N, CA, C and O atoms as a GROMACS GRO file, in nm:
protein
  612
    1UNK      N    1   7.649  10.360   8.094
    1UNK     CA    2   7.792  10.355   8.068
    1UNK      C    3   7.875  10.343   8.196
    1UNK      O    4   7.971  10.266   8.196
    2UNK      N    5   7.843  10.414   8.305
    2UNK     CA    6   7.926  10.404   8.425
    2UNK      C    7   7.922  10.264   8.483
    2UNK      O    8   7.833  10.188   8.446
    3UNK      N    9   8.012  10.224   8.569
    3UNK     CA   10   8.118  10.306   8.629
    3UNK      C   11   8.237  10.323   8.534
    3UNK      O   12   8.261  10.240   8.445
    4UNK      N   13   8.310  10.432   8.555
    4UNK     CA   14   8.426  10.463   8.472
    4UNK      C   15   8.553  10.443   8.553
    4UNK      O   16   8.552  10.440   8.676
    5UNK      N   17   8.665  10.429   8.479
    5UNK     CA   18   8.795  10.429   8.546
    5UNK      C   19   8.806  10.560   8.624
    5UNK      O   20   8.746  10.661   8.587
    6UNK      N   21   8.884  10.556   8.731
    6UNK     CA   22   8.896  10.673   8.819
    6UNK      C   23   8.941  10.798   8.745
    6UNK      O   24   8.888  10.906   8.769
    7UNK      N   25   9.038  10.784   8.654
    7UNK     CA   26   9.088  10.903   8.584
    7UNK      C   27   8.982  10.960   8.490
    7UNK      O   28   8.976  11.082   8.471
    8UNK      N   29   8.899  10.875   8.432
    8UNK     CA   30   8.792  10.923   8.345
    8UNK      C   31   8.684  10.993   8.426
    8UNK      O   32   8.634  11.099   8.386
    9UNK      N   33   8.647  10.935   8.540
    9UNK     CA   34   8.548  11.000   8.625
    9UNK      C   35   8.601  11.134   8.678
    9UNK      O   36   8.527  11.231   8.686
   10UNK      N   37   8.730  11.136   8.713
   10UNK     CA   38   8.791  11.262   8.761
   10UNK      C   39   8.787  11.369   8.652
   10UNK      O   40   8.764  11.486   8.681
   11UNK      N   41   8.808  11.329   8.528
   11UNK     CA   42   8.801  11.424   8.416
   11UNK      C   43   8.660  11.481   8.404
   11UNK      O   44   8.643  11.602   8.388
   12UNK      N   45   8.559  11.393   8.412
   12UNK     CA   46   8.421  11.440   8.404
   12UNK      C   47   8.388  11.536   8.518
   12UNK      O   48   8.324  11.639   8.498
   13UNK      N   49   8.433  11.501   8.638
   13UNK     CA   50   8.407  11.586   8.754
   13UNK      C   51   8.476  11.721   8.738
   13UNK      O   52   8.415  11.826   8.760
   14UNK      N   53   8.604  11.719   8.701
   14UNK     CA   54   8.683  11.842   8.686
   14UNK      C   55   8.624  11.935   8.581
   14UNK      O   56   8.627  12.057   8.595
   15UNK      N   57   8.568  11.875   8.474
   15UNK     CA   58   8.514  11.954   8.364
   15UNK      C   59   8.362  11.970   8.372
   15UNK      O   60   8.298  12.011   8.276
   16UNK      N   61   8.306  11.938   8.489
   16UNK     CA   62   8.162  11.954   8.514
   16UNK      C   63   8.075  11.892   8.405
   16UNK      O   64   7.979  11.952   8.358
   17UNK      N   65   8.111  11.769   8.367
   17UNK     CA   66   8.033  11.697   8.266
   17UNK      C   67   7.934  11.608   8.340
   17UNK      O   68   7.972  11.514   8.410
   18UNK      N   69   7.808  11.638   8.322
   18UNK     CA   70   7.700  11.565   8.390
   18UNK      C   71   7.681  11.428   8.325
   18UNK      O   72   7.705  11.412   8.206
   19UNK      N   73   7.637  11.330   8.403
   19UNK     CA   74   7.611  11.197   8.347
   19UNK      C   75   7.520  11.200   8.224
   19UNK      O   76   7.538  11.121   8.131
   20UNK      N   77   7.424  11.290   8.224
   20UNK     CA   78   7.333  11.299   8.109
   20UNK      C   79   7.401  11.352   7.983
   20UNK      O   80   7.348  11.336   7.873
   21UNK      N   81   7.518  11.415   7.998
   21UNK     CA   82   7.590  11.470   7.883
   21UNK      C   83   7.696  11.374   7.828
   21UNK      O   84   7.762  11.405   7.729
   22UNK      N   85   7.711  11.260   7.892
   22UNK     CA   86   7.816  11.167   7.850
   22UNK      C   87   7.769  11.082   7.733
   22UNK      O   88   7.674  11.004   7.743
   23UNK      N   89   7.839  11.101   7.622
   23UNK     CA   90   7.814  11.024   7.501
   23UNK      C   91   7.945  10.954   7.463
   23UNK      O   92   8.049  10.976   7.526
   24UNK      N   93   7.939  10.871   7.362
   24UNK     CA   94   8.061  10.804   7.314
   24UNK      C   95   8.164  10.908   7.270
   24UNK      O   96   8.284  10.890   7.293
   25UNK      N   97   8.120  11.015   7.209
   25UNK     CA   98   8.210  11.122   7.163
   25UNK      C   99   8.276  11.192   7.282
   25UNK      O  100   8.395  11.222   7.278
   26UNK      N  101   8.200  11.218   7.387
   26UNK     CA  102   8.253  11.283   7.506
   26UNK      C  103   8.357  11.192   7.573
   26UNK      O  104   8.463  11.240   7.615
   27UNK      N  105   8.327  11.063   7.581
   27UNK     CA  106   8.424  10.968   7.639
   27UNK      C  107   8.550  10.965   7.555
   27UNK      O  108   8.660  10.968   7.609
   28UNK      N  109   8.536  10.959   7.423
   28UNK     CA  110   8.652  10.958   7.333
   28UNK      C  111   8.738  11.080   7.355
   28UNK      O  112   8.860  11.069   7.370
   29UNK      N  113   8.677  11.197   7.356
   29UNK     CA  114   8.752  11.322   7.374
   29UNK      C  115   8.821  11.324   7.510
   29UNK      O  116   8.934  11.372   7.522
   30UNK      N  117   8.754  11.273   7.612
   30UNK     CA  118   8.813  11.270   7.746
   30UNK      C  119   8.934  11.177   7.750
   30UNK      O  120   9.038  11.212   7.807
   31UNK      N  121   8.922  11.060   7.690
   31UNK     CA  122   9.032  10.964   7.688
   31UNK      C  123   9.152  11.022   7.614
   31UNK      O  124   9.266  11.007   7.658
   32UNK      N  125   9.128  11.088   7.502
   32UNK     CA  126   9.237  11.152   7.426
   32UNK      C  127   9.306  11.258   7.512
   32UNK      O  128   9.429  11.266   7.515
   33UNK      N  129   9.229  11.338   7.582
   33UNK     CA  130   9.285  11.442   7.667
   33UNK      C  131   9.368  11.382   7.781
   33UNK      O  132   9.478  11.428   7.809
   34UNK      N  133   9.314  11.280   7.847
   34UNK     CA  134   9.384  11.215   7.958
   34UNK      C  135   9.514  11.153   7.910
   34UNK      O  136   9.619  11.169   7.973
   35UNK      N  137   9.507  11.084   7.798
   35UNK     CA  138   9.628  11.018   7.744
   35UNK      C  139   9.734  11.119   7.703
   35UNK      O  140   9.853  11.095   7.721
   36UNK      N  141   9.692  11.232   7.648
   36UNK     CA  142   9.791  11.331   7.606
   36UNK      C  143   9.865  11.391   7.726
   36UNK      O  144   9.979  11.437   7.712
   37UNK      N  145   9.801  11.389   7.843
   37UNK     CA  146   9.868  11.438   7.964
   37UNK      C  147   9.963  11.333   8.022
   37UNK      O  148  10.065  11.369   8.081
   38UNK      N  149   9.929  11.205   8.006
   38UNK     CA  150  10.006  11.097   8.069
   38UNK      C  151  10.111  11.032   7.980
   38UNK      O  152  10.213  10.984   8.029
   39UNK      N  153  10.087  11.032   7.850
   39UNK     CA  154  10.173  10.954   7.760
   39UNK      C  155  10.264  11.044   7.679
   39UNK      O  156  10.225  11.154   7.639
   40UNK      N  157  10.386  10.998   7.656
   40UNK     CA  158  10.478  11.078   7.575
   40UNK      C  159  10.439  11.075   7.428
   40UNK      O  160  10.388  10.975   7.379
   41UNK      N  161  10.463  11.184   7.360
   41UNK     CA  162  10.439  11.191   7.216
   41UNK      C  163  10.550  11.112   7.147
   41UNK      O  164  10.667  11.148   7.158
   42UNK      N  165  10.515  11.004   7.076
   42UNK     CA  166  10.619  10.921   7.014
   42UNK      C  167  10.703  10.995   6.910
   42UNK      O  168  10.811  10.950   6.875
   43UNK      N  169  10.654  11.109   6.862
   43UNK     CA  170  10.733  11.189   6.769
   43UNK      C  171  10.847  11.260   6.841
   43UNK      O  172  10.946  11.299   6.778
   44UNK      N  173  10.833  11.276   6.972
   44UNK     CA  174  10.933  11.348   7.050
   44UNK      C  175  11.012  11.258   7.144
   44UNK      O  176  11.129  11.284   7.172
   45UNK      N  177  10.949  11.151   7.194
   45UNK     CA  178  11.013  11.061   7.290
   45UNK      C  179  10.994  10.917   7.242
   45UNK      O  180  10.882  10.868   7.234
   46UNK      N  181  11.104  10.850   7.211
   46UNK     CA  182  11.096  10.711   7.166
   46UNK      C  183  11.042  10.625   7.279
   46UNK      O  184  11.100  10.619   7.387
   47UNK      N  185  10.928  10.558   7.253
   47UNK     CA  186  10.868  10.476   7.358
   47UNK      C  187  10.791  10.361   7.295
   47UNK      O  188  10.760  10.361   7.176
   48UNK      N  189  10.762  10.263   7.378
   48UNK     CA  190  10.689  10.146   7.330
   48UNK      C  191  10.545  10.147   7.382
   48UNK      O  192  10.476  10.045   7.372
   49UNK      N  193  10.501  10.256   7.436
   49UNK     CA  194  10.364  10.268   7.482
   49UNK      C  195  10.339  10.184   7.606
   49UNK      O  196  10.432  10.147   7.678
   50UNK      N  197  10.214  10.155   7.630
   50UNK     CA  198  10.174  10.076   7.746
   50UNK      C  199  10.228   9.935   7.728
   50UNK      O  200  10.196   9.868   7.631
   51UNK      N  201  10.310   9.890   7.821
   51UNK     CA  202  10.387   9.767   7.798
   51UNK      C  203  10.326   9.641   7.856
   51UNK      O  204  10.351   9.532   7.804
   52UNK      N  205  10.247   9.650   7.963
   52UNK     CA  206  10.193   9.529   8.025
   52UNK      C  207  10.041   9.535   8.034
   52UNK      O  208   9.982   9.642   8.053
   53UNK      N  209   9.978   9.419   8.020
   53UNK     CA  210   9.835   9.406   8.046
   53UNK      C  211   9.813   9.417   8.197
   53UNK      O  212   9.901   9.382   8.275
   54UNK      N  213   9.696   9.464   8.237
   54UNK     CA  214   9.658   9.456   8.377
   54UNK      C  215   9.626   9.310   8.407
   54UNK      O  216   9.533   9.254   8.348
   55UNK      N  217   9.701   9.247   8.498
   55UNK     CA  218   9.680   9.104   8.521
   55UNK      C  219   9.552   9.074   8.599
   55UNK      O  220   9.508   9.153   8.683
   56UNK      N  221   9.495   8.959   8.570
   56UNK     CA  222   9.379   8.910   8.643
   56UNK      C  223   9.430   8.807   8.743
   56UNK      O  224   9.497   8.710   8.707
   57UNK      N  225   9.395   8.830   8.869
   57UNK     CA  226   9.444   8.744   8.976
   57UNK      C  227   9.326   8.691   9.059
   57UNK      O  228   9.218   8.749   9.057
   58UNK      N  229   9.348   8.581   9.130
   58UNK     CA  230   9.242   8.530   9.218
   58UNK      C  231   9.217   8.626   9.335
   58UNK      O  232   9.308   8.697   9.379
   59UNK      N  233   9.095   8.628   9.384
   59UNK     CA  234   9.057   8.717   9.494
   59UNK      C  235   9.144   8.691   9.618
   59UNK      O  236   9.183   8.785   9.687
   60UNK      N  237   9.176   8.564   9.646
   60UNK     CA  238   9.258   8.537   9.764
   60UNK      C  239   9.394   8.604   9.754
   60UNK      O  240   9.449   8.647   9.855
   61UNK      N  241   9.450   8.613   9.633
   61UNK     CA  242   9.579   8.681   9.615
   61UNK      C  243   9.562   8.831   9.633
   61UNK      O  244   9.648   8.896   9.693
   62UNK      N  245   9.453   8.887   9.582
   62UNK     CA  246   9.424   9.028   9.601
   62UNK      C  247   9.408   9.059   9.750
   62UNK      O  248   9.456   9.162   9.797
   63UNK      N  249   9.340   8.972   9.824
   63UNK     CA  250   9.320   8.994   9.967
   63UNK      C  251   9.453   9.002  10.041
   63UNK      O  252   9.467   9.082  10.134
   64UNK      N  253   9.550   8.921  10.002
   64UNK     CA  254   9.682   8.925  10.064
   64UNK      C  255   9.749   9.059  10.034
   64UNK      O  256   9.809   9.120  10.123
   65UNK      N  257   9.739   9.104   9.910
   65UNK     CA  258   9.798   9.233   9.871
   65UNK      C  259   9.729   9.348   9.945
   65UNK      O  260   9.796   9.441   9.990
   66UNK      N  261   9.596   9.341   9.957
   66UNK     CA  262   9.520   9.447  10.025
   66UNK      C  263   9.559   9.461  10.172
   66UNK      O  264   9.549   9.570  10.228
   67UNK      N  265   9.603   9.352  10.235
   67UNK     CA  266   9.646   9.362  10.375
   67UNK      C  267   9.764   9.456  10.390
   67UNK      O  268   9.769   9.534  10.485
   68UNK      N  269   9.857   9.448  10.297
   68UNK     CA  270   9.977   9.533  10.304
   68UNK      C  271   9.956   9.668  10.234
   68UNK      O  272  10.014   9.769  10.273
   69UNK      N  273   9.872   9.666  10.129
   69UNK     CA  274   9.848   9.786  10.048
   69UNK      C  275   9.698   9.811  10.038
   69UNK      O  276   9.637   9.773   9.938
   70UNK      N  277   9.638   9.874  10.138
   70UNK     CA  278   9.493   9.896  10.135
   70UNK      C  279   9.446   9.980  10.016
   70UNK      O  280   9.330   9.972   9.977
   71UNK      N  281   9.533  10.059   9.958
   71UNK     CA  282   9.497  10.144   9.844
   71UNK      C  283   9.521  10.081   9.709
   71UNK      O  284   9.524  10.152   9.608
   72UNK      N  285   9.538   9.951   9.705
   72UNK     CA  286   9.563   9.882   9.578
   72UNK      C  287   9.455   9.915   9.476
   72UNK      O  288   9.336   9.921   9.509
   73UNK      N  289   9.497   9.936   9.352
   73UNK     CA  290   9.404   9.970   9.245
   73UNK      C  291   9.365   9.842   9.171
   73UNK      O  292   9.450   9.772   9.115
   74UNK      N  293   9.236   9.812   9.173
   74UNK     CA  294   9.188   9.689   9.108
   74UNK      C  295   9.042   9.707   9.067
   74UNK      O  296   8.974   9.801   9.108
   75UNK      N  297   8.996   9.612   8.984
   75UNK     CA  298   8.858   9.608   8.939
   75UNK      C  299   8.809   9.465   8.952
   75UNK      O  300   8.880   9.371   8.916
   76UNK      N  301   8.690   9.447   9.002
   76UNK     CA  302   8.632   9.314   9.012
   76UNK      C  303   8.598   9.262   8.873
   76UNK      O  304   8.549   9.336   8.788
   77UNK      N  305   8.626   9.134   8.852
   77UNK     CA  306   8.590   9.070   8.724
   77UNK      C  307   8.521   8.938   8.753
   77UNK      O  308   8.548   8.836   8.689
   78UNK      N  309   8.433   8.942   8.849
   78UNK     CA  310   8.360   8.821   8.889
   78UNK      C  311   8.378   8.797   9.037
   78UNK      O  312   8.444   8.874   9.107
   79UNK      N  313   8.318   8.689   9.084
   79UNK     CA  314   8.321   8.658   9.227
   79UNK      C  315   8.458   8.615   9.278
   79UNK      O  316   8.491   8.637   9.394
   80UNK      N  317   8.536   8.555   9.191
   80UNK     CA  318   8.661   8.496   9.239
   80UNK      C  319   8.787   8.551   9.174
   80UNK      O  320   8.895   8.496   9.193
   81UNK      N  321   8.774   8.661   9.097
   81UNK     CA  322   8.890   8.720   9.032
   81UNK      C  323   8.883   8.872   9.033
   81UNK      O  324   8.776   8.931   9.046
   82UNK      N  325   9.000   8.933   9.018
   82UNK     CA  326   9.009   9.078   9.007
   82UNK      C  327   9.119   9.113   8.910
   82UNK      O  328   9.217   9.040   8.894
   83UNK      N  329   9.101   9.227   8.844
   83UNK     CA  330   9.205   9.280   8.756
   83UNK      C  331   9.279   9.385   8.837
   83UNK      O  332   9.219   9.479   8.889
   84UNK      N  333   9.410   9.369   8.848
   84UNK     CA  334   9.490   9.462   8.927
   84UNK      C  335   9.570   9.551   8.831
   84UNK      O  336   9.614   9.506   8.726
   85UNK      N  337   9.589   9.676   8.869
   85UNK     CA  338   9.660   9.772   8.785
   85UNK      C  339   9.809   9.738   8.779
   85UNK      O  340   9.878   9.740   8.880
   86UNK      N  341   9.856   9.707   8.658
   86UNK     CA  342   9.999   9.678   8.639
   86UNK      C  343  10.081   9.805   8.668
   86UNK      O  344  10.190   9.797   8.724
   87UNK      N  345  10.028   9.919   8.629
   87UNK     CA  346  10.098  10.044   8.657
   87UNK      C  347  10.112  10.068   8.806
   87UNK      O  348  10.216  10.114   8.852
   88UNK      N  349  10.009  10.036   8.882
   88UNK     CA  350  10.014  10.051   9.027
   88UNK      C  351  10.122   9.959   9.085
   88UNK      O  352  10.196  10.000   9.175
   89UNK      N  353  10.132   9.837   9.034
   89UNK     CA  354  10.235   9.744   9.082
   89UNK      C  355  10.374   9.804   9.062
   89UNK      O  356  10.458   9.799   9.152
   90UNK      N  357  10.398   9.860   8.944
   90UNK     CA  358  10.529   9.919   8.915
   90UNK      C  359  10.555  10.040   9.004
   90UNK      O  360  10.668  10.061   9.050
   91UNK      N  361  10.451  10.119   9.028
   91UNK     CA  362  10.468  10.236   9.114
   91UNK      C  363  10.505  10.194   9.256
   91UNK      O  364  10.589  10.259   9.319
   92UNK      N  365  10.445  10.088   9.307
   92UNK     CA  366  10.475  10.043   9.443
   92UNK      C  367  10.620   9.998   9.457
   92UNK      O  368  10.676  10.004   9.566
   93UNK      N  369  10.679   9.954   9.348
   93UNK     CA  370  10.819   9.912   9.349
   93UNK      C  371  10.914  10.028   9.323
   93UNK      O  372  11.035  10.008   9.314
   94UNK      N  373  10.861  10.148   9.310
   94UNK     CA  374  10.944  10.265   9.288
   94UNK      C  375  10.998  10.276   9.146
   94UNK      O  376  11.099  10.342   9.123
   95UNK      N  377  10.931  10.211   9.050
   95UNK     CA  378  10.982  10.210   8.913
   95UNK      C  379  10.933  10.326   8.827
   95UNK      O  380  10.992  10.352   8.722
   96UNK      N  381  10.828  10.394   8.868
   96UNK     CA  382  10.779  10.507   8.789
   96UNK      C  383  10.889  10.614   8.787
   96UNK      O  384  10.932  10.662   8.892
   97UNK      N  385  10.933  10.650   8.667
   97UNK     CA  386  11.040  10.749   8.654
   97UNK      C  387  11.180  10.690   8.665
   97UNK      O  388  11.278  10.764   8.664
   98UNK      N  389  11.190  10.559   8.677
   98UNK     CA  390  11.320  10.493   8.692
   98UNK      C  391  11.397  10.493   8.560
   98UNK      O  392  11.340  10.466   8.454
   99UNK      N  393  11.526  10.525   8.566
   99UNK     CA  394  11.615  10.526   8.450
   99UNK      C  395  11.719  10.416   8.471
   99UNK      O  396  11.794  10.420   8.568
  100UNK      N  397  11.725  10.319   8.380
  100UNK     CA  398  11.816  10.206   8.394
  100UNK      C  399  11.938  10.232   8.306
  100UNK      O  400  11.926  10.228   8.183
  101UNK      N  401  12.053  10.256   8.364
  101UNK     CA  402  12.170  10.296   8.284
  101UNK      C  403  12.228  10.185   8.196
  101UNK      O  404  12.283  10.215   8.090
  102UNK      N  405  12.218  10.060   8.238
  102UNK     CA  406  12.280   9.952   8.159
  102UNK      C  407  12.205   9.920   8.030
  102UNK      O  408  12.267   9.884   7.930
  103UNK      N  409  12.073   9.934   8.032
  103UNK     CA  410  11.995   9.902   7.912
  103UNK      C  411  11.959  10.026   7.831
  103UNK      O  412  11.925  10.016   7.713
  104UNK      N  413  11.967  10.142   7.892
  104UNK     CA  414  11.926  10.264   7.824
  104UNK      C  415  11.776  10.283   7.818
  104UNK      O  416  11.726  10.367   7.744
  105UNK      N  417  11.703  10.203   7.898
  105UNK     CA  418  11.558  10.212   7.902
  105UNK      C  419  11.514  10.283   8.030
  105UNK      O  420  11.590  10.293   8.126
  106UNK      N  421  11.390  10.330   8.030
  106UNK     CA  422  11.336  10.398   8.147
  106UNK      C  423  11.186  10.373   8.153
  106UNK      O  424  11.123  10.329   8.057
  107UNK      N  425  11.130  10.402   8.269
  107UNK     CA  426  10.985  10.400   8.288
  107UNK      C  427  10.940  10.546   8.289
  107UNK      O  428  10.996  10.628   8.362
  108UNK      N  429  10.840  10.577   8.209
  108UNK     CA  430  10.792  10.715   8.196
  108UNK      C  431  10.749  10.767   8.332
  108UNK      O  432  10.686  10.695   8.410
  109UNK      N  433  10.781  10.891   8.361
  109UNK     CA  434  10.753  10.948   8.493
  109UNK      C  435  10.607  10.988   8.514
  109UNK      O  436  10.568  11.018   8.627
  110UNK      N  437  10.526  10.988   8.410
  110UNK     CA  438  10.385  11.023   8.424
  110UNK      C  439  10.292  10.903   8.411
  110UNK      O  440  10.174  10.913   8.443
  111UNK      N  441  10.345  10.788   8.366
  111UNK     CA  442  10.264  10.667   8.349
  111UNK      C  443  10.359  10.547   8.356
  111UNK      O  444  10.439  10.524   8.266
  112UNK      N  445  10.347  10.472   8.464
  112UNK     CA  446  10.442  10.363   8.493
  112UNK      C  447  10.436  10.248   8.393
  112UNK      O  448  10.528  10.166   8.390
  113UNK      N  449  10.334  10.240   8.312
  113UNK     CA  450  10.326  10.131   8.214
  113UNK      C  451  10.403  10.159   8.086
  113UNK      O  452  10.419  10.070   8.002
  114UNK      N  453  10.451  10.281   8.069
  114UNK     CA  454  10.516  10.319   7.944
  114UNK      C  455  10.668  10.308   7.958
  114UNK      O  456  10.730  10.369   8.046
  115UNK      N  457  10.727  10.228   7.870
  115UNK     CA  458  10.872  10.215   7.863
  115UNK      C  459  10.925  10.314   7.760
  115UNK      O  460  10.872  10.326   7.650
  116UNK      N  461  11.033  10.384   7.798
  116UNK     CA  462  11.092  10.486   7.713
  116UNK      C  463  11.234  10.444   7.677
  116UNK      O  464  11.311  10.398   7.762
  117UNK      N  465  11.268  10.460   7.551
  117UNK     CA  466  11.405  10.432   7.506
  117UNK      C  467  11.485  10.560   7.514
  117UNK      O  468  11.466  10.653   7.435
  118UNK      N  469  11.576  10.565   7.611
  118UNK     CA  470  11.660  10.684   7.626
  118UNK      C  471  11.789  10.672   7.547
  118UNK      O  472  11.837  10.770   7.490
  119UNK      N  473  11.846  10.551   7.543
  119UNK     CA  474  11.969  10.533   7.466
  119UNK      C  475  11.996  10.386   7.430
  119UNK      O  476  12.108  10.350   7.398
  120UNK      N  477  11.893  10.304   7.436
  120UNK     CA  478  11.910  10.163   7.398
  120UNK      C  479  11.935  10.155   7.248
  120UNK      O  480  11.884  10.235   7.169
  121UNK      N  481  12.015  10.057   7.210
  121UNK     CA  482  12.048  10.041   7.068
  121UNK      C  483  12.008   9.904   7.013
  121UNK      O  484  12.034   9.874   6.897
  122UNK      N  485  11.943   9.822   7.097
  122UNK     CA  486  11.903   9.690   7.049
  122UNK      C  487  11.777   9.642   7.120
  122UNK      O  488  11.743   9.687   7.229
  123UNK      N  489  11.710   9.549   7.056
  123UNK     CA  490  11.593   9.487   7.116
  123UNK      C  491  11.633   9.410   7.241
  123UNK      O  492  11.556   9.401   7.337
  124UNK      N  493  11.753   9.356   7.241
  124UNK     CA  494  11.801   9.280   7.357
  124UNK      C  495  11.801   9.366   7.483
  124UNK      O  496  11.774   9.316   7.592
  125UNK      N  497  11.831   9.494   7.470
  125UNK     CA  498  11.830   9.583   7.586
  125UNK      C  499  11.688   9.604   7.637
  125UNK      O  500  11.665   9.606   7.758
  126UNK      N  501  11.592   9.619   7.547
  126UNK     CA  502  11.452   9.630   7.586
  126UNK      C  503  11.408   9.502   7.656
  126UNK      O  504  11.341   9.508   7.760
  127UNK      N  505  11.443   9.387   7.601
  127UNK     CA  506  11.405   9.258   7.659
  127UNK      C  507  11.466   9.241   7.798
  127UNK      O  508  11.400   9.192   7.889
  128UNK      N  509  11.591   9.280   7.814
  128UNK     CA  510  11.656   9.270   7.946
  128UNK      C  511  11.585   9.358   8.048
  128UNK      O  512  11.565   9.318   8.162
  129UNK      N  513  11.548   9.478   8.006
  129UNK     CA  514  11.476   9.570   8.094
  129UNK      C  515  11.340   9.512   8.131
  129UNK      O  516  11.302   9.509   8.248
  130UNK      N  517  11.266   9.466   8.030
  130UNK     CA  518  11.135   9.403   8.053
  130UNK      C  519  11.148   9.287   8.151
  130UNK      O  520  11.070   9.277   8.246
  131UNK      N  521  11.246   9.200   8.128
  131UNK     CA  522  11.262   9.083   8.214
  131UNK      C  523  11.294   9.121   8.358
  131UNK      O  524  11.246   9.057   8.451
  132UNK      N  525  11.374   9.224   8.376
  132UNK     CA  526  11.408   9.270   8.512
  132UNK      C  527  11.285   9.324   8.584
  132UNK      O  528  11.265   9.297   8.702
  133UNK      N  529  11.202   9.400   8.512
  133UNK     CA  530  11.079   9.453   8.570
  133UNK      C  531  10.985   9.339   8.607
  133UNK      O  532  10.930   9.336   8.718
  134UNK      N  533  10.967   9.245   8.516
  134UNK     CA  534  10.878   9.132   8.541
  134UNK      C  535  10.927   9.048   8.660
  134UNK      O  536  10.847   9.002   8.742
  135UNK      N  537  11.057   9.030   8.669
  135UNK     CA  538  11.116   8.952   8.779
  135UNK      C  539  11.090   9.020   8.914
  135UNK      O  540  11.059   8.954   9.013
  136UNK      N  541  11.103   9.152   8.916
  136UNK     CA  542  11.080   9.228   9.039
  136UNK      C  543  10.934   9.220   9.084
  136UNK      O  544  10.906   9.203   9.203
  137UNK      N  545  10.842   9.233   8.989
  137UNK     CA  546  10.698   9.224   9.022
  137UNK      C  547  10.666   9.084   9.072
  137UNK      O  548  10.592   9.068   9.170
  138UNK      N  549  10.721   8.984   9.006
  138UNK     CA  550  10.697   8.844   9.047
  138UNK      C  551  10.750   8.820   9.187
  138UNK      O  552  10.682   8.759   9.270
  139UNK      N  553  10.872   8.867   9.215
  139UNK     CA  554  10.934   8.844   9.346
  139UNK      C  555  10.858   8.915   9.457
  139UNK      O  556  10.844   8.861   9.567
  140UNK      N  557  10.808   9.034   9.430
  140UNK     CA  558  10.744   9.114   9.534
  140UNK      C  559  10.596   9.081   9.553
  140UNK      O  560  10.547   9.076   9.666
  141UNK      N  561  10.525   9.058   9.443
  141UNK     CA  562  10.380   9.040   9.450
  141UNK      C  563  10.332   8.899   9.413
  141UNK      O  564  10.217   8.864   9.438
  142UNK      N  565  10.422   8.818   9.354
  142UNK     CA  566  10.380   8.685   9.309
  142UNK      C  567  10.290   8.690   9.188
  142UNK      O  568  10.208   8.600   9.167
  143UNK      N  569  10.303   8.795   9.108
  143UNK     CA  570  10.219   8.815   8.990
  143UNK      C  571  10.308   8.815   8.867
  143UNK      O  572  10.411   8.882   8.862
  144UNK      N  573  10.265   8.738   8.766
  144UNK     CA  574  10.336   8.736   8.638
  144UNK      C  575  10.272   8.838   8.544
  144UNK      O  576  10.155   8.826   8.510
  145UNK      N  577  10.350   8.937   8.504
  145UNK     CA  578  10.301   9.034   8.408
  145UNK      C  579  10.309   8.976   8.267
  145UNK      O  580  10.395   8.893   8.238
  146UNK      N  581  10.218   9.020   8.181
  146UNK     CA  582  10.217   8.976   8.043
  146UNK      C  583  10.238   9.099   7.955
  146UNK      O  584  10.169   9.200   7.967
  147UNK      N  585  10.335   9.087   7.866
  147UNK     CA  586  10.366   9.197   7.773
  147UNK      C  587  10.250   9.224   7.681
  147UNK      O  588  10.188   9.131   7.629
  148UNK      N  589  10.219   9.352   7.660
  148UNK     CA  590  10.108   9.388   7.573
  148UNK      C  591  10.149   9.401   7.426
  148UNK      O  592  10.086   9.339   7.341
  149UNK      N  593  10.253   9.480   7.393
  149UNK     CA  594  10.287   9.493   7.251
  149UNK      C  595  10.354   9.366   7.197
  149UNK      O  596  10.428   9.298   7.268
  150UNK      N  597  10.326   9.336   7.072
  150UNK     CA  598  10.390   9.222   7.009
  150UNK      C  599  10.524   9.266   6.950
  150UNK      O  600  10.536   9.376   6.896
  151UNK      N  601  10.623   9.179   6.961
  151UNK     CA  602  10.753   9.208   6.903
  151UNK      C  603  10.760   9.137   6.768
  151UNK      O  604  10.726   9.019   6.756
  152UNK      N  605  10.804   9.210   6.668
  152UNK     CA  606  10.818   9.152   6.535
  152UNK      C  607  10.958   9.096   6.519
  152UNK      O  608  11.054   9.148   6.578
  153UNK      N  609  10.972   8.991   6.440
  153UNK     CA  610  11.106   8.933   6.422
  153UNK      C  611  11.199   9.026   6.349
  153UNK      O  612  11.315   8.991   6.326
   0.00000   0.00000   0.00000
């Protein structure tokens, strides 16, 4: 099963779960626990959940980013591509915990991929917020984010 995402491995280490004890059930329980710490309860906080896919970029683009940000979070997906953490990109731009007064939207302070509705009253406000975030990531990193949740008409 390994390697695991860093947060999952950290959970196993923190809870002294040996590799031989890791089953699908243990992974499921760990993921639920990790998510409950990072994600807002939709019954209490209006949110759209994880908003962007982790983009896949060419290795040469990752190498450019690594020069400026040696701690960039990514995963190899072959010899010539890597998946980069969309949440990490937003964090580098200072967007984690950001509250946008004009749209009434915010970025969750515990997980940068989660958009929270603080006082928005229309889909247009969510779209404006999404577009501003995507524009900032594109301008700074040259990466186009792709929205994860589907919007219904």
